[in-house]
DSSP file (Angstrom, degrees, kcal/mol; ACC not computed):
  #  RESIDUE AA STRUCTURE BP1 BP2  ACC     N-H-->O    O-->H-N    N-H-->O    O-->H-N    TCO  KAPPA ALPHA  PHI   PSI    X-CA   Y-CA   Z-CA
    1    1 A M              0   0    0      0, 0.0    38,-2.4     0, 0.0     2,-0.5   0.000 360.0 360.0 360.0 145.8    0.0    0.0    0.0
    2    2 A V  E     -a   39   0A   0     36,-0.2     2,-0.4    38,-0.1    38,-0.2  -0.908 360.0-166.3-108.8 131.4    1.2    3.5   -0.7
    3    3 A H  E     -a   40   0A   0     36,-2.7    38,-3.1    -2,-0.5     2,-0.4  -0.907  10.0-144.3-117.7 144.7    0.6    6.3    1.8
    4    4 A Q  E     +a   41   0A   0     -2,-0.4     2,-0.3    36,-0.2    38,-0.2  -0.913  25.4 166.1-108.2 132.9    0.9   10.1    1.3
    5    5 A M  E     -a   42   0A   0     36,-2.2    38,-2.4    -2,-0.4     2,-0.3  -0.979  27.5-131.1-142.3 156.8    2.3   12.4    4.0
    6    6 A K  E     -a   43   0A   0     -2,-0.3     2,-0.4    36,-0.2    38,-0.2  -0.825  21.5-169.8-107.4 148.1    3.5   15.9    4.3
    7    7 A L  E     -a   44   0A   0     36,-2.4    38,-3.3    -2,-0.3    41,-0.1  -0.995  26.4-112.8-137.5 141.5    6.8   17.0    5.9
    8    8 A I     >  -     0   0    0     -2,-0.4     4,-2.4    36,-0.2     3,-0.3  -0.370  42.4-105.2 -65.4 155.6    8.3   20.3    6.9
    9    9 A E  H  > S+     0   0    0     36,-0.3     4,-2.7     1,-0.2     5,-0.2   0.868 116.3  54.3 -54.9 -44.9   11.4   21.1    4.9
   10   10 A E  H  > S+     0   0    0      1,-0.2     4,-1.9     2,-0.2    -1,-0.2   0.925 113.6  41.2 -58.4 -46.8   13.9   20.4    7.7
   11   11 A M  H  > S+     0   0    0     -3,-0.3     4,-2.1     2,-0.2    -1,-0.2   0.861 112.5  55.4 -71.6 -35.3   12.6   16.9    8.3
   12   12 A F  H  X S+     0   0    0     -4,-2.4     4,-2.6     1,-0.2    -2,-0.2   0.943 110.5  45.7 -58.5 -49.1   12.2   16.2    4.6
   13   13 A E  H  X S+     0   0    0     -4,-2.7     4,-2.4     1,-0.2     6,-0.2   0.861 109.5  54.7 -66.1 -36.2   15.9   17.1    4.0
   14   14 A K  H  <>S+     0   0    0     -4,-1.9     5,-2.9    -5,-0.2     6,-1.5   0.897 112.2  43.5 -63.8 -40.3   17.0   15.0    7.0
   15   15 A I  H ><5S+     0   0    0     -4,-2.1     3,-1.7     4,-0.2    -2,-0.2   0.932 112.8  52.5 -68.8 -45.5   15.3   11.9    5.6
   16   16 A K  H 3<5S+     0   0    0     -4,-2.6    -2,-0.2     1,-0.3    -1,-0.2   0.880 113.0  44.4 -57.0 -39.8   16.5   12.7    2.0
   17   17 A N  T 3<5S-     0   0    0     -4,-2.4    -1,-0.3    -5,-0.2    -2,-0.2   0.322 115.1-117.4 -90.2   8.6   20.1   12.9    3.4
   18   18 A K  T < 5S+     0   0    0     -3,-1.7    -3,-0.2     2,-0.2    -2,-0.1   0.749  83.4 119.5  62.4  27.7   19.6    9.8    5.5
   19   19 A E  S   <S+     0   0    0     -5,-2.9     2,-0.5    -6,-0.2    59,-0.3   0.685  70.3  53.0 -88.3 -22.0   20.2   11.7    8.7
   20   20 A K        -     0   0    0     -6,-1.5    57,-0.2    57,-0.1    -2,-0.2  -0.969  60.2-179.7-119.6 125.9   16.7   10.8   10.0
   21   21 A K        +     0   0    0     55,-2.0    89,-2.2    -2,-0.5     2,-0.3   0.400  63.2  43.6-108.6  -0.2   15.8    7.1   10.0
   22   22 A V  E     -B  109   0A   0     54,-1.0     2,-0.4    87,-0.2    87,-0.2  -0.961  61.7-142.4-140.9 157.7   12.2    7.4   11.4
   23   23 A E  E     -B  108   0A   0     85,-2.0    85,-3.1    -2,-0.3     2,-0.5  -0.991  20.6-149.4-119.4 135.7    9.1    9.4   11.0
   24   24 A I  E     +B  107   0A   0     -2,-0.4     2,-0.3    83,-0.2    83,-0.2  -0.900  28.0 153.1-110.3 125.8    7.1   10.0   14.2
   25   25 A R  E     -B  106   0A   0     81,-2.4    81,-3.4    -2,-0.5     2,-0.1  -0.920  48.7 -89.5-141.5 166.1    3.3   10.4   14.0
   26   26 A L  E     -B  105   0A   0     -2,-0.3     2,-1.3    79,-0.2    79,-0.3  -0.491  41.3-118.0 -69.5 152.0    0.3   10.0   16.2
   27   27 A F        +     0   0    0     77,-1.9    78,-0.1    -2,-0.1    -1,-0.1  -0.386  63.8 150.1 -89.3  57.2   -1.1    6.4   15.9
   28   28 A D     >  -     0   0    0     -2,-1.3     4,-1.9    76,-0.1     3,-0.1  -0.094  66.0 -80.8 -82.1-177.0   -4.4    7.9   14.6
   29   29 A E  T  4 S+     0   0    0      1,-0.2     4,-0.4     2,-0.2    -1,-0.1   0.868 129.4  50.5 -56.7 -39.7   -6.8    6.2   12.1
   30   30 A K  T >4 S+     0   0    0      1,-0.2     3,-0.9     2,-0.2    -1,-0.2   0.916 113.0  44.7 -65.7 -43.3   -4.7    7.1    9.1
   31   31 A R  G >4 S+     0   0    0      1,-0.2     3,-1.4    -5,-0.2    -1,-0.2   0.711  98.7  71.5 -76.0 -20.7   -1.4    5.7   10.6
   32   32 A Q  G 3< S+     0   0    0     -4,-1.9    -1,-0.2     1,-0.3    -2,-0.2   0.682  91.8  61.0 -67.2 -15.9   -3.1    2.6   11.8
   33   33 A K  G <  S+     0   0    0     -3,-0.9    -1,-0.3    -4,-0.4     2,-0.3   0.586  80.8 105.4 -83.9 -11.9   -3.4    1.5    8.2
   34   34 A I    <   -     0   0    0     -3,-1.4     2,-0.3    -4,-0.2   -32,-0.0  -0.522  48.4-179.5 -76.2 134.4    0.4    1.5    7.7
   35   35 A K    >   -     0   0    0     -2,-0.3     3,-1.9   -34,-0.1    21,-0.2  -0.889  38.3 -83.7-128.2 158.7    2.1   -1.9    7.6
   36   36 A E  T 3  S+     0   0    0     -2,-0.3    21,-0.2     1,-0.2     3,-0.1  -0.381 117.1  30.8 -59.6 139.1    5.7   -3.1    7.2
   37   37 A G  T 3  S+     0   0    0     19,-3.3    -1,-0.2     1,-0.3    20,-0.1   0.222  91.3 127.6  93.1 -14.3    6.6   -3.2    3.6
   38   38 A D    <   -     0   0    0     -3,-1.9    18,-2.9    17,-0.1     2,-0.4  -0.244  56.5-124.0 -70.0 164.2    4.4   -0.3    2.6
   39   39 A I  E     -aC   2  55A   0    -38,-2.4   -36,-2.7    16,-0.2     2,-0.4  -0.895  17.6-160.8-109.8 139.5    5.6    2.8    0.7
   40   40 A I  E     -aC   3  54A   0     14,-2.5    14,-2.6    -2,-0.4     2,-0.6  -0.985   3.7-158.0-119.1 132.1    5.3    6.3    2.0
   41   41 A I  E     -aC   4  53A   0    -38,-3.1   -36,-2.2    -2,-0.4     2,-0.4  -0.945  13.3-158.2-107.4 113.3    5.6    9.3   -0.4
   42   42 A F  E     -aC   5  52A   0     10,-3.0    10,-2.0    -2,-0.6     2,-0.5  -0.749   1.1-155.7 -90.7 135.5    6.5   12.4    1.5
   43   43 A S  E     -aC   6  51A   0    -38,-2.4   -36,-2.4    -2,-0.4     2,-0.5  -0.939  21.2-122.3-110.7 134.4    5.8   15.8    0.0
   44   44 A K  E  >  -a    7   0A   0      6,-2.6     4,-2.4    -2,-0.5     5,-0.4  -0.629  39.9-102.1 -83.3 123.1    7.9   18.7    1.1
   45   45 A L  T  4 S+     0   0    0    -38,-3.3   -36,-0.3    -2,-0.5   -33,-0.1  -0.496  87.4  24.6 -74.4 150.7    6.0   21.6    2.7
   46   46 A P  T  4 S+     0   0    0      0, 0.0    -1,-0.2     0, 0.0   -38,-0.0  -0.970 133.0  22.3 -92.3 -22.1    5.1   24.4    1.9
   47   47 A K  T  4 S-     0   0    0      1,-0.1    -2,-0.2    -2,-0.0    -3,-0.0   0.701  80.5-146.7 -82.0 -19.4    4.9   24.0   -1.9
   48   48 A L     <  +     0   0    0     -4,-2.4    -3,-0.2   -41,-0.1    -1,-0.1   0.743  60.5 125.1  61.2  24.1    4.5   20.2   -2.0
   49   49 A N        +     0   0    0     -5,-0.4     2,-0.4    -6,-0.1    -1,-0.1   0.448  59.0  61.0 -95.6  -0.5    6.5   20.3   -5.3
   50   50 A E        -     0   0    0     -6,-0.4    -6,-2.6     2,-0.0     2,-0.3  -0.990  66.5-170.1-126.7 136.8    9.2   17.8   -4.2
   51   51 A T  E     -C   43   0A   0     -2,-0.4     2,-0.4    -8,-0.2    -8,-0.2  -0.858  10.7-161.4-126.0 161.4    8.6   14.2   -3.1
   52   52 A L  E     -C   42   0A   0    -10,-2.0   -10,-3.0    -2,-0.3     2,-0.5  -0.990  11.6-147.4-142.5 129.3   10.6   11.5   -1.5
   53   53 A K  E     +C   41   0A   0     -2,-0.4    60,-2.2   -12,-0.2     2,-0.3  -0.858  22.4 171.7-105.4 130.8    9.7    7.8   -1.5
   54   54 A V  E     -CD  40 112A   0    -14,-2.6   -14,-2.5    -2,-0.5     2,-0.4  -0.908  26.3-128.7-132.2 160.0   10.6    5.5    1.4
   55   55 A K  E     -CD  39 111A   0     56,-2.8    56,-1.8    -2,-0.3     2,-0.5  -0.922  20.3-129.0-110.7 136.8    9.8    2.0    2.5
   56   56 A V  E     + D   0 110A   0    -18,-2.9   -19,-3.3    -2,-0.4    54,-0.2  -0.719  33.2 165.3 -81.8 123.3    8.5    1.1    5.9
   57   57 A F  E     +     0   0A   0     52,-2.5     2,-0.3    -2,-0.5    53,-0.2   0.528  63.1  11.5-117.2  -8.3   10.5   -1.7    7.5
   58   58 A N  E     - D   0 109A   0     51,-1.2    51,-2.6   -23,-0.1     2,-0.4  -0.963  55.9-155.3-163.5 150.4    9.4   -1.6   11.1
   59   59 A L  E     - D   0 108A   0     -2,-0.3     2,-0.4    49,-0.2    49,-0.2  -0.996   9.6-173.3-130.4 134.8    6.7    0.0   13.3
   60   60 A K  E     - D   0 107A   0     47,-2.3    47,-3.3    -2,-0.4     2,-0.4  -0.995   9.3-153.6-129.7 134.1    7.0    0.7   17.0
   61   61 A K  E     + D   0 106A   0     -2,-0.4     2,-0.3    45,-0.2    45,-0.2  -0.862  14.3 176.5-111.1 142.0    4.1    2.0   19.2
   62   62 A F  E     - D   0 105A   0     43,-2.5    43,-3.2    -2,-0.4   -35,-0.1  -0.944  34.3-132.6-136.4 157.1    4.5    4.0   22.4
   63   63 A N  S    S+     0   0    0     -2,-0.3     2,-0.3    41,-0.2    41,-0.2   0.849  90.2  13.7 -75.6 -35.8    2.0    5.6   24.8
   64   64 A T     >  -     0   0    0     40,-0.1     4,-1.9     1,-0.1    -1,-0.1  -0.922  69.0-119.7-140.4 160.8    3.8    8.9   24.9
   65   65 A F  H  > S+     0   0    0     -2,-0.3     4,-2.7     2,-0.2     5,-0.2   0.848 115.8  56.0 -66.8 -34.5    6.5   10.9   23.1
   66   66 A K  H  > S+     0   0    0      2,-0.2     4,-2.3     1,-0.2     5,-0.2   0.935 106.7  48.3 -63.1 -46.8    8.5   10.9   26.3
   67   67 A E  H  > S+     0   0    0      1,-0.2     4,-1.2     2,-0.2    -1,-0.2   0.921 113.4  48.6 -58.8 -44.3    8.5    7.1   26.6
   68   68 A M  H >X S+     0   0    0     -4,-1.9     4,-2.4     1,-0.2     3,-0.6   0.936 110.5  50.2 -60.5 -48.8    9.6    6.9   22.9
   69   69 A F  H 3< S+     0   0    0     -4,-2.7    -1,-0.2     1,-0.3    -2,-0.2   0.876 111.6  48.0 -60.6 -39.8   12.4    9.4   23.4
   70   70 A K  H 3< S+     0   0    0     -4,-2.3    -1,-0.3    -5,-0.2    -2,-0.2   0.703 115.5  46.0 -74.8 -19.3   13.7    7.6   26.5
   71   71 A T  H << S+     0   0    0     -4,-1.2    -2,-0.2    -3,-0.6    -1,-0.2   0.856 106.5  55.6 -91.4 -39.7   13.6    4.2   24.7
   72   72 A L  S  < S-     0   0    0     -4,-2.4     2,-0.1    -5,-0.1    -1,-0.0  -0.655  91.6 -96.6-101.3 151.1   15.1    4.9   21.3
   73   73 A P    >   -     0   0    0      0, 0.0     3,-1.2     0, 0.0     4,-0.3  -0.386  30.2-129.5 -65.0 140.9   18.5    6.4   20.4
   74   74 A K  G > >S+     0   0    0      1,-0.2     3,-1.8     2,-0.2     5,-1.0   0.814  98.9  68.8 -61.3 -34.4   18.4   10.1   19.7
   75   75 A D  G > 5S+     0   0    0      1,-0.3     3,-1.2     2,-0.2    -1,-0.2   0.738  86.0  67.4 -65.2 -21.1   20.3    9.9   16.4
   76   76 A I  G < 5S+     0   0    0     -3,-1.2   -55,-2.0     1,-0.2   -54,-1.0   0.749  95.0  58.5 -70.2 -19.5   17.4    8.1   14.6
   77   77 A Y  G < 5S-     0   0    0     -3,-1.8    -1,-0.2    -4,-0.3    -2,-0.2   0.567 124.3-102.0 -82.2  -8.6   15.3   11.4   14.9
   78   78 A G  T < 5S+     0   0    0     -3,-1.2     2,-0.4   -59,-0.3    -3,-0.2   0.564  92.1 102.3  98.1  10.0   17.9   13.3   13.0
   79   79 A Y      < -     0   0    0     -5,-1.0    -1,-0.3     1,-0.1    -2,-0.3  -0.990  49.4-167.2-128.8 134.8   19.5   15.0   16.0
   80   80 A K  S    S+     0   0    0     -2,-0.4     2,-0.5     1,-0.3    -5,-0.2   0.898  87.0  20.6 -83.8 -43.8   22.8   14.0   17.7
   81   81 A D  S    S+     0   0    0     -7,-0.1     2,-0.4    -6,-0.1    -1,-0.3  -0.894  77.5 140.9-131.5 102.1   22.4   16.1   20.8
   82   82 A I        -     0   0    0     -2,-0.5     2,-0.1    -3,-0.2    -3,-0.1  -0.997  41.3-129.0-139.9 137.3   18.9   17.1   21.8
   83   83 A S     >  -     0   0    0     -2,-0.4     4,-2.6     1,-0.1     5,-0.2  -0.419  22.9-116.4 -81.4 159.7   17.4   17.3   25.2
   84   84 A L  H  > S+     0   0    0      1,-0.2     4,-2.8     2,-0.2     5,-0.2   0.906 116.3  53.3 -58.2 -43.3   14.1   15.7   26.2
   85   85 A E  H  > S+     0   0    0      2,-0.2     4,-2.0     1,-0.2    -1,-0.2   0.911 111.0  44.8 -60.9 -45.0   12.7   19.1   27.0
   86   86 A K  H  > S+     0   0    0      2,-0.2     4,-2.0     1,-0.2    -1,-0.2   0.918 113.7  50.3 -65.5 -44.1   13.6   20.6   23.5
   87   87 A F  H  X S+     0   0    0     -4,-2.6     4,-2.3     1,-0.2    -2,-0.2   0.931 112.0  46.7 -61.4 -46.5   12.4   17.5   21.7
   88   88 A L  H  X S+     0   0    0     -4,-2.8     4,-2.9     1,-0.2    -1,-0.2   0.876 109.1  54.4 -66.2 -36.8    9.0   17.6   23.5
   89   89 A S  H  < S+     0   0    0     -4,-2.0     4,-0.4    -5,-0.2    -1,-0.2   0.896 110.5  47.3 -64.1 -38.0    8.6   21.3   22.9
   90   90 A M  H >X S+     0   0    0     -4,-2.0     3,-0.9     2,-0.2     4,-0.5   0.926 113.8  47.0 -65.8 -45.4    9.1   20.7   19.2
   91   91 A I  H >X S+     0   0    0     -4,-2.3     4,-2.9     1,-0.2     3,-1.6   0.914 108.6  54.7 -62.8 -44.5    6.6   17.8   19.1
   92   92 A Y  H 3< S+     0   0    0     -4,-2.9    -1,-0.2     1,-0.3    -2,-0.2   0.539  96.6  65.4 -74.9  -4.0    4.0   19.7   21.1
   93   93 A E  H <4 S+     0   0    0     -3,-0.9    -1,-0.3    -4,-0.4    -2,-0.2   0.717 115.7  30.3 -77.9 -23.8    4.1   22.5   18.6
   94   94 A I  H << S+     0   0    0     -3,-1.6     2,-0.3    -4,-0.5    -2,-0.2   0.849 128.5  30.6 -98.9 -48.3    2.7   19.9   16.1
   95   95 A Y  S  < S-     0   0    0     -4,-2.9    -1,-0.3   -70,-0.0     2,-0.2  -0.859  75.5-129.3-116.7 147.8    0.6   17.6   18.3
   96   96 A S     >  -     0   0    0     -2,-0.3     4,-2.3     1,-0.1     5,-0.1  -0.557  22.8-118.4 -90.7 160.1   -1.3   18.3   21.5
   97   97 A I  H  > S+     0   0    0      1,-0.2     4,-2.5     2,-0.2     5,-0.2   0.854 117.2  58.1 -63.5 -33.7   -1.0   16.4   24.7
   98   98 A K  H  > S+     0   0    0      2,-0.2     4,-2.0     1,-0.2    -1,-0.2   0.914 107.1  46.3 -60.7 -43.9   -4.7   15.6   24.3
   99   99 A Q  H  >>S+     0   0    0      2,-0.2     4,-2.7     1,-0.2     5,-0.5   0.904 110.7  53.6 -65.1 -41.6   -4.0   14.0   20.9
  100  100 A E  H  X5S+     0   0    0     -4,-2.3     4,-2.2     1,-0.2    -2,-0.2   0.925 110.4  46.5 -58.6 -46.1   -1.1   12.1   22.3
  101  101 A K  H  <5S+     0   0    0     -4,-2.5    -1,-0.2     1,-0.2    -2,-0.2   0.877 114.7  47.8 -64.8 -38.5   -3.3   10.6   25.1
  102  102 A K  H  <5S+     0   0    0     -4,-2.0    -2,-0.2    -5,-0.2    -1,-0.2   0.914 129.7  15.2 -69.1 -44.2   -6.0    9.7   22.6
  103  103 A Y  H  <5S-     0   0    0     -4,-2.7    -3,-0.2     1,-0.2    -2,-0.2   0.753  88.1-142.9-106.6 -28.2   -3.9    8.0   20.0
  104  104 A G     << -     0   0    0     -4,-2.2   -77,-1.9    -5,-0.5     2,-0.4  -0.366  36.0 -65.4  79.9-173.2   -0.5    7.2   21.3
  105  105 A V  E     -BD  26  62A   0    -43,-3.2   -43,-2.5   -79,-0.3     2,-0.5  -0.902  35.2-159.4-122.3 138.8    2.7    7.4   19.2
  106  106 A L  E     -BD  25  61A   0    -81,-3.4   -81,-2.4    -2,-0.4     2,-0.6  -0.978   3.7-159.5-119.4 126.7    3.9    5.5   16.2
  107  107 A V  E     -BD  24  60A   0    -47,-3.3   -47,-2.3    -2,-0.5     2,-0.7  -0.924  10.3-159.7-103.9 119.6    7.5    5.4   15.1
  108  108 A I  E     -BD  23  59A   0    -85,-3.1   -85,-2.0    -2,-0.6     2,-0.4  -0.873   5.3-151.8-103.1 107.6    7.8    4.5   11.5
  109  109 A E  E     -BD  22  58A   0    -51,-2.6   -52,-2.5    -2,-0.7   -51,-1.2  -0.685  26.2-178.6 -81.8 130.5   11.2    3.1   10.7
  110  110 A I  E     - D   0  56A   0    -89,-2.2     2,-0.4    -2,-0.4   -54,-0.2  -0.837  26.3-156.3-130.8 160.3   12.0    3.8    7.0
  111  111 A S  E     - D   0  55A   0    -56,-1.8   -56,-2.8    -2,-0.3     2,-0.1  -0.997  32.4-111.7-136.0 139.0   14.6    3.4    4.3
  112  112 A N  E       D   0  54A   0     -2,-0.4   -58,-0.2   -58,-0.2   -96,-0.0  -0.348 360.0 360.0 -67.6 143.9   15.0    5.6    1.3
  113  113 A L              0   0    0    -60,-2.2   -59,-0.1    -2,-0.1    -1,-0.1   0.379 360.0 360.0-103.2 360.0   14.2    4.1   -2.1
């Protein structure tokens, strides 16, 4: 199955340059359809005129972003040195704590095609 997602420019470039090995999303209805072996086509915001195709090779579910951050190595997110506080502040600019509690977190391990 092929999934379409949008990414801010910084994260798009990190995946493109293989600096970021995962995509982090809420485990909402749309993401619950993702399976290992699926393809994701990322479109770069804001113009959506550049795309990047990746393959899903693993999925990990967590209750919270904090649990995820403390479990997985930092470098897979595209950052070598980032504090938990900074990471959470960035995440909570995108997702609310209410959404996090409702859906949980999905870490999508990807490889560039």
